[in-house]
mmCIF file of the C-alpha atoms, coordinates in Angstrom:
data_MODEL
# 
_entry.id   MODEL 
# 
loop_
_atom_site.group_PDB 
_atom_site.id 
_atom_site.type_symbol 
_atom_site.label_atom_id 
_atom_site.label_alt_id 
_atom_site.label_comp_id 
_atom_site.label_asym_id 
_atom_site.label_entity_id 
_atom_site.label_seq_id 
_atom_site.pdbx_PDB_ins_code 
_atom_site.Cartn_x 
_atom_site.Cartn_y 
_atom_site.Cartn_z 
_atom_site.occupancy 
_atom_site.B_iso_or_equiv 
_atom_site.pdbx_formal_charge 
_atom_site.auth_seq_id 
_atom_site.auth_comp_id 
_atom_site.auth_asym_id 
_atom_site.auth_atom_id 
_atom_site.pdbx_PDB_model_num 
ATOM 1   C CA . UNK A 1 1   ? 0.000   0.000   0.000  1.00 0.00 ? 1   UNK A CA 1 
ATOM 2   C CA . UNK A 1 2   ? 3.049   2.237   -0.072 1.00 0.00 ? 2   UNK A CA 1 
ATOM 3   C CA . UNK A 1 3   ? 1.713   4.594   -2.774 1.00 0.00 ? 3   UNK A CA 1 
ATOM 4   C CA . UNK A 1 4   ? -2.000  4.463   -2.000 1.00 0.00 ? 4   UNK A CA 1 
ATOM 5   C CA . UNK A 1 5   ? -2.257  6.814   0.996  1.00 0.00 ? 5   UNK A CA 1 
ATOM 6   C CA . UNK A 1 6   ? -1.439  9.854   -1.151 1.00 0.00 ? 6   UNK A CA 1 
ATOM 7   C CA . UNK A 1 7   ? -4.281  9.157   -3.610 1.00 0.00 ? 7   UNK A CA 1 
ATOM 8   C CA . UNK A 1 8   ? -6.765  7.701   -1.095 1.00 0.00 ? 8   UNK A CA 1 
ATOM 9   C CA . UNK A 1 9   ? -10.258 9.146   -1.590 1.00 0.00 ? 9   UNK A CA 1 
ATOM 10  C CA . UNK A 1 10  ? -11.234 8.289   2.008  1.00 0.00 ? 10  UNK A CA 1 
ATOM 11  C CA . UNK A 1 11  ? -8.327  10.113  3.617  1.00 0.00 ? 11  UNK A CA 1 
ATOM 12  C CA . UNK A 1 12  ? -9.027  11.351  7.156  1.00 0.00 ? 12  UNK A CA 1 
ATOM 13  C CA . UNK A 1 13  ? -8.995  15.062  8.042  1.00 0.00 ? 13  UNK A CA 1 
ATOM 14  C CA . UNK A 1 14  ? -5.915  14.354  10.129 1.00 0.00 ? 14  UNK A CA 1 
ATOM 15  C CA . UNK A 1 15  ? -4.067  12.703  7.227  1.00 0.00 ? 15  UNK A CA 1 
ATOM 16  C CA . UNK A 1 16  ? -4.907  15.674  4.998  1.00 0.00 ? 16  UNK A CA 1 
ATOM 17  C CA . UNK A 1 17  ? -2.676  17.770  7.276  1.00 0.00 ? 17  UNK A CA 1 
ATOM 18  C CA . UNK A 1 18  ? 0.397   15.672  6.453  1.00 0.00 ? 18  UNK A CA 1 
ATOM 19  C CA . UNK A 1 19  ? 3.111   16.683  4.006  1.00 0.00 ? 19  UNK A CA 1 
ATOM 20  C CA . UNK A 1 20  ? 3.950   14.518  0.994  1.00 0.00 ? 20  UNK A CA 1 
ATOM 21  C CA . UNK A 1 21  ? 6.944   13.118  2.855  1.00 0.00 ? 21  UNK A CA 1 
ATOM 22  C CA . UNK A 1 22  ? 4.822   12.300  5.916  1.00 0.00 ? 22  UNK A CA 1 
ATOM 23  C CA . UNK A 1 23  ? 2.147   10.666  3.737  1.00 0.00 ? 23  UNK A CA 1 
ATOM 24  C CA . UNK A 1 24  ? 4.870   8.508   2.183  1.00 0.00 ? 24  UNK A CA 1 
ATOM 25  C CA . UNK A 1 25  ? 6.081   7.537   5.660  1.00 0.00 ? 25  UNK A CA 1 
ATOM 26  C CA . UNK A 1 26  ? 2.510   6.709   6.646  1.00 0.00 ? 26  UNK A CA 1 
ATOM 27  C CA . UNK A 1 27  ? 2.156   4.509   3.554  1.00 0.00 ? 27  UNK A CA 1 
ATOM 28  C CA . UNK A 1 28  ? 5.258   2.481   4.425  1.00 0.00 ? 28  UNK A CA 1 
ATOM 29  C CA . UNK A 1 29  ? 3.821   1.789   7.892  1.00 0.00 ? 29  UNK A CA 1 
ATOM 30  C CA . UNK A 1 30  ? 0.246   0.973   6.877  1.00 0.00 ? 30  UNK A CA 1 
ATOM 31  C CA . UNK A 1 31  ? -1.522  -2.198  5.735  1.00 0.00 ? 31  UNK A CA 1 
ATOM 32  C CA . UNK A 1 32  ? -5.015  -2.406  4.222  1.00 0.00 ? 32  UNK A CA 1 
ATOM 33  C CA . UNK A 1 33  ? -7.123  -5.402  5.296  1.00 0.00 ? 33  UNK A CA 1 
ATOM 34  C CA . UNK A 1 34  ? -10.687 -6.429  4.348  1.00 0.00 ? 34  UNK A CA 1 
ATOM 35  C CA . UNK A 1 35  ? -13.030 -7.850  6.986  1.00 0.00 ? 35  UNK A CA 1 
ATOM 36  C CA . UNK A 1 36  ? -16.363 -9.679  6.932  1.00 0.00 ? 36  UNK A CA 1 
ATOM 37  C CA . UNK A 1 37  ? -19.275 -9.379  9.342  1.00 0.00 ? 37  UNK A CA 1 
ATOM 38  C CA . UNK A 1 38  ? -18.434 -10.685 12.845 1.00 0.00 ? 38  UNK A CA 1 
ATOM 39  C CA . UNK A 1 39  ? -14.668 -10.550 12.206 1.00 0.00 ? 39  UNK A CA 1 
ATOM 40  C CA . UNK A 1 40  ? -12.688 -9.148  15.144 1.00 0.00 ? 40  UNK A CA 1 
ATOM 41  C CA . UNK A 1 41  ? -10.661 -5.964  14.547 1.00 0.00 ? 41  UNK A CA 1 
ATOM 42  C CA . UNK A 1 42  ? -9.434  -5.344  18.090 1.00 0.00 ? 42  UNK A CA 1 
ATOM 43  C CA . UNK A 1 43  ? -9.519  -7.773  20.990 1.00 0.00 ? 43  UNK A CA 1 
ATOM 44  C CA . UNK A 1 44  ? -9.889  -6.624  24.585 1.00 0.00 ? 44  UNK A CA 1 
ATOM 45  C CA . UNK A 1 45  ? -6.904  -7.501  26.756 1.00 0.00 ? 45  UNK A CA 1 
ATOM 46  C CA . UNK A 1 46  ? -4.424  -7.851  23.894 1.00 0.00 ? 46  UNK A CA 1 
ATOM 47  C CA . UNK A 1 47  ? -1.269  -5.804  23.346 1.00 0.00 ? 47  UNK A CA 1 
ATOM 48  C CA . UNK A 1 48  ? -1.788  -2.886  20.962 1.00 0.00 ? 48  UNK A CA 1 
ATOM 49  C CA . UNK A 1 49  ? 0.699   -2.501  18.110 1.00 0.00 ? 49  UNK A CA 1 
ATOM 50  C CA . UNK A 1 50  ? -1.475  -0.582  15.625 1.00 0.00 ? 50  UNK A CA 1 
ATOM 51  C CA . UNK A 1 51  ? -3.991  2.200   15.248 1.00 0.00 ? 51  UNK A CA 1 
ATOM 52  C CA . UNK A 1 52  ? -6.871  1.145   12.998 1.00 0.00 ? 52  UNK A CA 1 
ATOM 53  C CA . UNK A 1 53  ? -8.481  3.487   10.461 1.00 0.00 ? 53  UNK A CA 1 
ATOM 54  C CA . UNK A 1 54  ? -11.922 2.222   9.440  1.00 0.00 ? 54  UNK A CA 1 
ATOM 55  C CA . UNK A 1 55  ? -12.131 3.180   5.732  1.00 0.00 ? 55  UNK A CA 1 
ATOM 56  C CA . UNK A 1 56  ? -15.535 1.617   5.061  1.00 0.00 ? 56  UNK A CA 1 
ATOM 57  C CA . UNK A 1 57  ? -18.205 -0.374  6.851  1.00 0.00 ? 57  UNK A CA 1 
ATOM 58  C CA . UNK A 1 58  ? -19.609 -0.496  10.385 1.00 0.00 ? 58  UNK A CA 1 
ATOM 59  C CA . UNK A 1 59  ? -18.274 -1.879  13.642 1.00 0.00 ? 59  UNK A CA 1 
ATOM 60  C CA . UNK A 1 60  ? -19.320 -2.186  17.264 1.00 0.00 ? 60  UNK A CA 1 
ATOM 61  C CA . UNK A 1 61  ? -17.120 -1.213  20.200 1.00 0.00 ? 61  UNK A CA 1 
ATOM 62  C CA . UNK A 1 62  ? -17.820 -3.525  23.114 1.00 0.00 ? 62  UNK A CA 1 
ATOM 63  C CA . UNK A 1 63  ? -16.490 -4.482  26.534 1.00 0.00 ? 63  UNK A CA 1 
ATOM 64  C CA . UNK A 1 64  ? -16.675 -7.920  28.113 1.00 0.00 ? 64  UNK A CA 1 
ATOM 65  C CA . UNK A 1 65  ? -18.231 -7.637  31.578 1.00 0.00 ? 65  UNK A CA 1 
ATOM 66  C CA . UNK A 1 66  ? -18.567 -10.249 34.334 1.00 0.00 ? 66  UNK A CA 1 
ATOM 67  C CA . UNK A 1 67  ? -22.028 -11.325 33.099 1.00 0.00 ? 67  UNK A CA 1 
ATOM 68  C CA . UNK A 1 68  ? -22.479 -10.170 29.515 1.00 0.00 ? 68  UNK A CA 1 
ATOM 69  C CA . UNK A 1 69  ? -21.095 -8.038  26.718 1.00 0.00 ? 69  UNK A CA 1 
ATOM 70  C CA . UNK A 1 70  ? -21.705 -4.278  26.871 1.00 0.00 ? 70  UNK A CA 1 
ATOM 71  C CA . UNK A 1 71  ? -21.813 -2.511  23.506 1.00 0.00 ? 71  UNK A CA 1 
ATOM 72  C CA . UNK A 1 72  ? -20.435 0.985   24.041 1.00 0.00 ? 72  UNK A CA 1 
ATOM 73  C CA . UNK A 1 73  ? -21.202 2.456   20.615 1.00 0.00 ? 73  UNK A CA 1 
ATOM 74  C CA . UNK A 1 74  ? -21.623 1.767   16.924 1.00 0.00 ? 74  UNK A CA 1 
ATOM 75  C CA . UNK A 1 75  ? -18.982 3.354   14.696 1.00 0.00 ? 75  UNK A CA 1 
ATOM 76  C CA . UNK A 1 76  ? -19.333 4.246   11.041 1.00 0.00 ? 76  UNK A CA 1 
ATOM 77  C CA . UNK A 1 77  ? -16.478 4.735   8.600  1.00 0.00 ? 77  UNK A CA 1 
ATOM 78  C CA . UNK A 1 78  ? -14.405 6.748   8.155  1.00 0.00 ? 78  UNK A CA 1 
ATOM 79  C CA . UNK A 1 79  ? -13.009 6.896   11.689 1.00 0.00 ? 79  UNK A CA 1 
ATOM 80  C CA . UNK A 1 80  ? -10.015 5.890   13.765 1.00 0.00 ? 80  UNK A CA 1 
ATOM 81  C CA . UNK A 1 81  ? -10.178 2.994   16.213 1.00 0.00 ? 81  UNK A CA 1 
ATOM 82  C CA . UNK A 1 82  ? -7.830  2.218   19.084 1.00 0.00 ? 82  UNK A CA 1 
ATOM 83  C CA . UNK A 1 83  ? -6.742  5.806   19.685 1.00 0.00 ? 83  UNK A CA 1 
ATOM 84  C CA . UNK A 1 84  ? -6.717  5.608   23.515 1.00 0.00 ? 84  UNK A CA 1 
ATOM 85  C CA . UNK A 1 85  ? -3.844  3.099   23.420 1.00 0.00 ? 85  UNK A CA 1 
ATOM 86  C CA . UNK A 1 86  ? -1.834  5.632   21.398 1.00 0.00 ? 86  UNK A CA 1 
ATOM 87  C CA . UNK A 1 87  ? -1.650  7.995   24.344 1.00 0.00 ? 87  UNK A CA 1 
ATOM 88  C CA . UNK A 1 88  ? -1.962  5.737   27.364 1.00 0.00 ? 88  UNK A CA 1 
ATOM 89  C CA . UNK A 1 89  ? -2.239  2.055   28.215 1.00 0.00 ? 89  UNK A CA 1 
ATOM 90  C CA . UNK A 1 90  ? -0.664  -0.308  25.675 1.00 0.00 ? 90  UNK A CA 1 
ATOM 91  C CA . UNK A 1 91  ? -3.327  -2.921  26.376 1.00 0.00 ? 91  UNK A CA 1 
ATOM 92  C CA . UNK A 1 92  ? -6.618  -2.727  24.469 1.00 0.00 ? 92  UNK A CA 1 
ATOM 93  C CA . UNK A 1 93  ? -9.391  -1.927  26.957 1.00 0.00 ? 93  UNK A CA 1 
ATOM 94  C CA . UNK A 1 94  ? -12.216 -2.878  24.597 1.00 0.00 ? 94  UNK A CA 1 
ATOM 95  C CA . UNK A 1 95  ? -12.982 -5.032  21.570 1.00 0.00 ? 95  UNK A CA 1 
ATOM 96  C CA . UNK A 1 96  ? -14.074 -3.936  18.101 1.00 0.00 ? 96  UNK A CA 1 
ATOM 97  C CA . UNK A 1 97  ? -16.070 -6.302  15.874 1.00 0.00 ? 97  UNK A CA 1 
ATOM 98  C CA . UNK A 1 98  ? -17.274 -5.738  12.305 1.00 0.00 ? 98  UNK A CA 1 
ATOM 99  C CA . UNK A 1 99  ? -21.061 -5.673  11.844 1.00 0.00 ? 99  UNK A CA 1 
ATOM 100 C CA . UNK A 1 100 ? -20.987 -4.743  8.149  1.00 0.00 ? 100 UNK A CA 1 
ATOM 101 C CA . UNK A 1 101 ? -18.227 -5.632  5.676  1.00 0.00 ? 101 UNK A CA 1 
ATOM 102 C CA . UNK A 1 102 ? -15.296 -3.293  6.207  1.00 0.00 ? 102 UNK A CA 1 
ATOM 103 C CA . UNK A 1 103 ? -11.901 -2.146  4.979  1.00 0.00 ? 103 UNK A CA 1 
ATOM 104 C CA . UNK A 1 104 ? -9.380  -1.165  7.630  1.00 0.00 ? 104 UNK A CA 1 
ATOM 105 C CA . UNK A 1 105 ? -5.941  0.438   7.458  1.00 0.00 ? 105 UNK A CA 1 
ATOM 106 C CA . UNK A 1 106 ? -3.665  -0.745  10.268 1.00 0.00 ? 106 UNK A CA 1 
ATOM 107 C CA . UNK A 1 107 ? -1.023  1.876   11.056 1.00 0.00 ? 107 UNK A CA 1 
ATOM 108 C CA . UNK A 1 108 ? 2.068   1.022   13.078 1.00 0.00 ? 108 UNK A CA 1 
ATOM 109 C CA . UNK A 1 109 ? 1.595   2.677   16.462 1.00 0.00 ? 109 UNK A CA 1 
ATOM 110 C CA . UNK A 1 110 ? 5.159   4.012   16.647 1.00 0.00 ? 110 UNK A CA 1 
ATOM 111 C CA . UNK A 1 111 ? 4.880   5.648   13.227 1.00 0.00 ? 111 UNK A CA 1 
ATOM 112 C CA . UNK A 1 112 ? 1.527   7.118   14.276 1.00 0.00 ? 112 UNK A CA 1 
ATOM 113 C CA . UNK A 1 113 ? 3.077   8.559   17.453 1.00 0.00 ? 113 UNK A CA 1 
ATOM 114 C CA . UNK A 1 114 ? 5.920   10.069  15.431 1.00 0.00 ? 114 UNK A CA 1 
ATOM 115 C CA . UNK A 1 115 ? 3.370   11.915  13.277 1.00 0.00 ? 115 UNK A CA 1 
ATOM 116 C CA . UNK A 1 116 ? 1.575   13.161  16.399 1.00 0.00 ? 116 UNK A CA 1 
ATOM 117 C CA . UNK A 1 117 ? 4.862   14.547  17.721 1.00 0.00 ? 117 UNK A CA 1 
ATOM 118 C CA . UNK A 1 118 ? 6.016   16.148  14.479 1.00 0.00 ? 118 UNK A CA 1 
ATOM 119 C CA . UNK A 1 119 ? 2.814   17.574  12.970 1.00 0.00 ? 119 UNK A CA 1 
ATOM 120 C CA . UNK A 1 120 ? 0.594   19.872  15.115 1.00 0.00 ? 120 UNK A CA 1 
ATOM 121 C CA . UNK A 1 121 ? -2.212  19.914  12.537 1.00 0.00 ? 121 UNK A CA 1 
ATOM 122 C CA . UNK A 1 122 ? -2.380  16.123  12.503 1.00 0.00 ? 122 UNK A CA 1 
ATOM 123 C CA . UNK A 1 123 ? -2.347  16.018  16.322 1.00 0.00 ? 123 UNK A CA 1 
ATOM 124 C CA . UNK A 1 124 ? -5.119  18.629  16.536 1.00 0.00 ? 124 UNK A CA 1 
ATOM 125 C CA . UNK A 1 125 ? -7.469  16.643  14.286 1.00 0.00 ? 125 UNK A CA 1 
ATOM 126 C CA . UNK A 1 126 ? -6.813  13.449  16.261 1.00 0.00 ? 126 UNK A CA 1 
ATOM 127 C CA . UNK A 1 127 ? -7.576  15.267  19.525 1.00 0.00 ? 127 UNK A CA 1 
ATOM 128 C CA . UNK A 1 128 ? -10.823 16.605  18.020 1.00 0.00 ? 128 UNK A CA 1 
ATOM 129 C CA . UNK A 1 129 ? -11.873 13.064  17.134 1.00 0.00 ? 129 UNK A CA 1 
ATOM 130 C CA . UNK A 1 130 ? -11.079 11.843  20.644 1.00 0.00 ? 130 UNK A CA 1 
ATOM 131 C CA . UNK A 1 131 ? -13.173 14.670  22.122 1.00 0.00 ? 131 UNK A CA 1 
ATOM 132 C CA . UNK A 1 132 ? -16.130 13.952  19.819 1.00 0.00 ? 132 UNK A CA 1 
ATOM 133 C CA . UNK A 1 133 ? -16.006 10.275  20.727 1.00 0.00 ? 133 UNK A CA 1 
ATOM 134 C CA . UNK A 1 134 ? -15.895 11.041  24.442 1.00 0.00 ? 134 UNK A CA 1 
ATOM 135 C CA . UNK A 1 135 ? -18.879 13.409  24.260 1.00 0.00 ? 135 UNK A CA 1 
ATOM 136 C CA . UNK A 1 136 ? -20.880 10.820  22.314 1.00 0.00 ? 136 UNK A CA 1 
ATOM 137 C CA . UNK A 1 137 ? -20.199 8.226   25.014 1.00 0.00 ? 137 UNK A CA 1 
ATOM 138 C CA . UNK A 1 138 ? -21.293 10.703  27.719 1.00 0.00 ? 138 UNK A CA 1 
ATOM 139 C CA . UNK A 1 139 ? -24.587 11.425  25.939 1.00 0.00 ? 139 UNK A CA 1 
ATOM 140 C CA . UNK A 1 140 ? -25.231 7.735   25.358 1.00 0.00 ? 140 UNK A CA 1 
ATOM 141 C CA . UNK A 1 141 ? -24.539 6.979   29.025 1.00 0.00 ? 141 UNK A CA 1 
ATOM 142 C CA . UNK A 1 142 ? -27.036 9.652   30.105 1.00 0.00 ? 142 UNK A CA 1 
ATOM 143 C CA . UNK A 1 143 ? -29.702 8.243   27.772 1.00 0.00 ? 143 UNK A CA 1 
ATOM 144 C CA . UNK A 1 144 ? -29.133 4.727   29.081 1.00 0.00 ? 144 UNK A CA 1 
ATOM 145 C CA . UNK A 1 145 ? -29.695 5.739   32.688 1.00 0.00 ? 145 UNK A CA 1 
ATOM 146 C CA . UNK A 1 146 ? -32.478 8.313   32.231 1.00 0.00 ? 146 UNK A CA 1 
ATOM 147 C CA . UNK A 1 147 ? -34.699 6.952   29.439 1.00 0.00 ? 147 UNK A CA 1 
ATOM 148 C CA . UNK A 1 148 ? -37.239 4.153   29.499 1.00 0.00 ? 148 UNK A CA 1 
ATOM 149 C CA . UNK A 1 149 ? -36.870 1.195   27.143 1.00 0.00 ? 149 UNK A CA 1 
ATOM 150 C CA . UNK A 1 150 ? -39.172 2.685   24.454 1.00 0.00 ? 150 UNK A CA 1 
ATOM 151 C CA . UNK A 1 151 ? -37.097 5.864   24.341 1.00 0.00 ? 151 UNK A CA 1 
ATOM 152 C CA . UNK A 1 152 ? -33.842 3.907   24.175 1.00 0.00 ? 152 UNK A CA 1 
ATOM 153 C CA . UNK A 1 153 ? -35.005 1.786   21.245 1.00 0.00 ? 153 UNK A CA 1 
ATOM 154 C CA . UNK A 1 154 ? -36.371 4.848   19.445 1.00 0.00 ? 154 UNK A CA 1 
ATOM 155 C CA . UNK A 1 155 ? -32.880 6.382   19.822 1.00 0.00 ? 155 UNK A CA 1 
ATOM 156 C CA . UNK A 1 156 ? -31.244 3.313   18.278 1.00 0.00 ? 156 UNK A CA 1 
ATOM 157 C CA . UNK A 1 157 ? -33.584 3.273   15.263 1.00 0.00 ? 157 UNK A CA 1 
ATOM 158 C CA . UNK A 1 158 ? -33.190 7.022   14.709 1.00 0.00 ? 158 UNK A CA 1 
ATOM 159 C CA . UNK A 1 159 ? -29.403 6.798   14.984 1.00 0.00 ? 159 UNK A CA 1 
ATOM 160 C CA . UNK A 1 160 ? -29.262 4.195   12.216 1.00 0.00 ? 160 UNK A CA 1 
ATOM 161 C CA . UNK A 1 161 ? -31.723 6.198   10.128 1.00 0.00 ? 161 UNK A CA 1 
ATOM 162 C CA . UNK A 1 162 ? -30.190 9.670   10.566 1.00 0.00 ? 162 UNK A CA 1 
ATOM 163 C CA . UNK A 1 163 ? -26.491 9.137   11.256 1.00 0.00 ? 163 UNK A CA 1 
ATOM 164 C CA . UNK A 1 164 ? -25.550 5.832   9.655  1.00 0.00 ? 164 UNK A CA 1 
ATOM 165 C CA . UNK A 1 165 ? -27.729 5.115   6.617  1.00 0.00 ? 165 UNK A CA 1 
ATOM 166 C CA . UNK A 1 166 ? -29.384 8.498   5.939  1.00 0.00 ? 166 UNK A CA 1 
ATOM 167 C CA . UNK A 1 167 ? -32.547 6.624   5.043  1.00 0.00 ? 167 UNK A CA 1 
ATOM 168 C CA . UNK A 1 168 ? -35.879 5.642   6.612  1.00 0.00 ? 168 UNK A CA 1 
ATOM 169 C CA . UNK A 1 169 ? -35.483 2.122   5.231  1.00 0.00 ? 169 UNK A CA 1 
ATOM 170 C CA . UNK A 1 170 ? -32.494 -0.100  6.023  1.00 0.00 ? 170 UNK A CA 1 
ATOM 171 C CA . UNK A 1 171 ? -31.378 -3.539  7.159  1.00 0.00 ? 171 UNK A CA 1 
ATOM 172 C CA . UNK A 1 172 ? -30.678 -3.387  10.881 1.00 0.00 ? 172 UNK A CA 1 
ATOM 173 C CA . UNK A 1 173 ? -27.183 -4.910  11.282 1.00 0.00 ? 173 UNK A CA 1 
ATOM 174 C CA . UNK A 1 174 ? -27.683 -5.757  14.963 1.00 0.00 ? 174 UNK A CA 1 
ATOM 175 C CA . UNK A 1 175 ? -29.489 -8.701  16.494 1.00 0.00 ? 175 UNK A CA 1 
ATOM 176 C CA . UNK A 1 176 ? -32.073 -8.070  19.221 1.00 0.00 ? 176 UNK A CA 1 
ATOM 177 C CA . UNK A 1 177 ? -29.508 -9.357  21.704 1.00 0.00 ? 177 UNK A CA 1 
ATOM 178 C CA . UNK A 1 178 ? -26.998 -6.784  20.389 1.00 0.00 ? 178 UNK A CA 1 
ATOM 179 C CA . UNK A 1 179 ? -29.567 -4.003  20.800 1.00 0.00 ? 179 UNK A CA 1 
ATOM 180 C CA . UNK A 1 180 ? -30.204 -5.214  24.346 1.00 0.00 ? 180 UNK A CA 1 
ATOM 181 C CA . UNK A 1 181 ? -26.468 -5.022  25.075 1.00 0.00 ? 181 UNK A CA 1 
ATOM 182 C CA . UNK A 1 182 ? -26.401 -1.518  23.581 1.00 0.00 ? 182 UNK A CA 1 
ATOM 183 C CA . UNK A 1 183 ? -29.276 -0.129  25.687 1.00 0.00 ? 183 UNK A CA 1 
ATOM 184 C CA . UNK A 1 184 ? -28.928 -2.272  28.848 1.00 0.00 ? 184 UNK A CA 1 
ATOM 185 C CA . UNK A 1 185 ? -32.044 -4.362  28.372 1.00 0.00 ? 185 UNK A CA 1 
ATOM 186 C CA . UNK A 1 186 ? -33.063 -7.965  27.707 1.00 0.00 ? 186 UNK A CA 1 
ATOM 187 C CA . UNK A 1 187 ? -33.661 -9.462  24.272 1.00 0.00 ? 187 UNK A CA 1 
ATOM 188 C CA . UNK A 1 188 ? -37.272 -10.161 25.317 1.00 0.00 ? 188 UNK A CA 1 
ATOM 189 C CA . UNK A 1 189 ? -37.854 -6.475  26.114 1.00 0.00 ? 189 UNK A CA 1 
ATOM 190 C CA . UNK A 1 190 ? -36.384 -5.419  22.774 1.00 0.00 ? 190 UNK A CA 1 
ATOM 191 C CA . UNK A 1 191 ? -38.660 -7.858  20.943 1.00 0.00 ? 191 UNK A CA 1 
ATOM 192 C CA . UNK A 1 192 ? -41.722 -6.653  22.858 1.00 0.00 ? 192 UNK A CA 1 
ATOM 193 C CA . UNK A 1 193 ? -41.113 -2.946  22.151 1.00 0.00 ? 193 UNK A CA 1 
ATOM 194 C CA . UNK A 1 194 ? -40.284 -3.561  18.487 1.00 0.00 ? 194 UNK A CA 1 
ATOM 195 C CA . UNK A 1 195 ? -43.577 -5.459  18.171 1.00 0.00 ? 195 UNK A CA 1 
ATOM 196 C CA . UNK A 1 196 ? -45.418 -2.569  19.857 1.00 0.00 ? 196 UNK A CA 1 
ATOM 197 C CA . UNK A 1 197 ? -43.840 -0.063  17.454 1.00 0.00 ? 197 UNK A CA 1 
ATOM 198 C CA . UNK A 1 198 ? -44.951 -2.174  14.500 1.00 0.00 ? 198 UNK A CA 1 
ATOM 199 C CA . UNK A 1 199 ? -48.505 -2.567  15.824 1.00 0.00 ? 199 UNK A CA 1 
ATOM 200 C CA . UNK A 1 200 ? -48.681 1.203   16.408 1.00 0.00 ? 200 UNK A CA 1 
ATOM 201 C CA . UNK A 1 201 ? -47.764 1.842   12.763 1.00 0.00 ? 201 UNK A CA 1 
ATOM 202 C CA . UNK A 1 202 ? -44.434 3.481   13.638 1.00 0.00 ? 202 UNK A CA 1 
ATOM 203 C CA . UNK A 1 203 ? -42.180 0.965   11.890 1.00 0.00 ? 203 UNK A CA 1 
ATOM 204 C CA . UNK A 1 204 ? -42.583 -1.987  9.530  1.00 0.00 ? 204 UNK A CA 1 
ATOM 205 C CA . UNK A 1 205 ? -40.451 -5.124  9.272  1.00 0.00 ? 205 UNK A CA 1 
ATOM 206 C CA . UNK A 1 206 ? -39.877 -7.050  6.053  1.00 0.00 ? 206 UNK A CA 1 
ATOM 207 C CA . UNK A 1 207 ? -37.525 -9.837  6.995  1.00 0.00 ? 207 UNK A CA 1 
ATOM 208 C CA . UNK A 1 208 ? -34.452 -8.104  8.429  1.00 0.00 ? 208 UNK A CA 1 
ATOM 209 C CA . UNK A 1 209 ? -35.330 -4.829  6.759  1.00 0.00 ? 209 UNK A CA 1 
ATOM 210 C CA . UNK A 1 210 ? -36.869 -2.070  8.902  1.00 0.00 ? 210 UNK A CA 1 
ATOM 211 C CA . UNK A 1 211 ? -38.859 0.848   7.493  1.00 0.00 ? 211 UNK A CA 1 
ATOM 212 C CA . UNK A 1 212 ? -39.821 3.904   9.526  1.00 0.00 ? 212 UNK A CA 1 
ATOM 213 C CA . UNK A 1 213 ? -43.468 4.699   8.763  1.00 0.00 ? 213 UNK A CA 1 
ATOM 214 C CA . UNK A 1 214 ? -44.098 7.465   11.309 1.00 0.00 ? 214 UNK A CA 1 
ATOM 215 C CA . UNK A 1 215 ? -40.830 9.231   12.080 1.00 0.00 ? 215 UNK A CA 1 
ATOM 216 C CA . UNK A 1 216 ? -42.510 12.041  14.018 1.00 0.00 ? 216 UNK A CA 1 
ATOM 217 C CA . UNK A 1 217 ? -43.932 9.555   16.535 1.00 0.00 ? 217 UNK A CA 1 
ATOM 218 C CA . UNK A 1 218 ? -40.532 7.916   16.858 1.00 0.00 ? 218 UNK A CA 1 
ATOM 219 C CA . UNK A 1 219 ? -38.920 11.305  17.510 1.00 0.00 ? 219 UNK A CA 1 
ATOM 220 C CA . UNK A 1 220 ? -41.527 12.114  20.171 1.00 0.00 ? 220 UNK A CA 1 
ATOM 221 C CA . UNK A 1 221 ? -40.883 8.800   21.924 1.00 0.00 ? 221 UNK A CA 1 
ATOM 222 C CA . UNK A 1 222 ? -37.144 9.547   21.836 1.00 0.00 ? 222 UNK A CA 1 
ATOM 223 C CA . UNK A 1 223 ? -37.604 13.086  23.160 1.00 0.00 ? 223 UNK A CA 1 
ATOM 224 C CA . UNK A 1 224 ? -39.937 12.050  25.997 1.00 0.00 ? 224 UNK A CA 1 
ATOM 225 C CA . UNK A 1 225 ? -37.770 9.130   27.016 1.00 0.00 ? 225 UNK A CA 1 
# 
């Protein structure tokens, strides 16, 4: 991939701040890998040697707890993964698993750190991404603790509609168990509320495909919690 970074159409804002020489250095320390659904990108508890740049696809960030998996957030390309280990602990504190076919650039962590030290513009964009990610986690945590199950599920559906697919009709890439792990609820509760939404004419299921029929009602449920 040594010449591809310079002509990459999915270059990050941070990478756009690099000089031609720095882009060339990045290319020599980067490998592009394709992943299928349910493939593991990062494994909790393992030693970190790379920063991952998700070029395409979707992934879930999750943490293994004492009783079950906790999904922290869903990430859409393009975005960096594994940034916390760049600045702090060398051990991955969470796992990342593909939920929609993806392409990922793995960047050697030492080369990435060198760019952070030598290029202020690159460092600034990386810090902005870290801040955005942290704020998103804070908001999600507040919603988990303060909203009822109907509001939580409305949030999930609207997030996929507005932020991920930009469409009112899409194939939900998560199982009901995954959604339960995302909003701190049981699979049975997720199934019950989804059925209620369909009976109320808010959504419609066709196999794995979900269509939002009454988005205003879904937004009201989200807003009222």
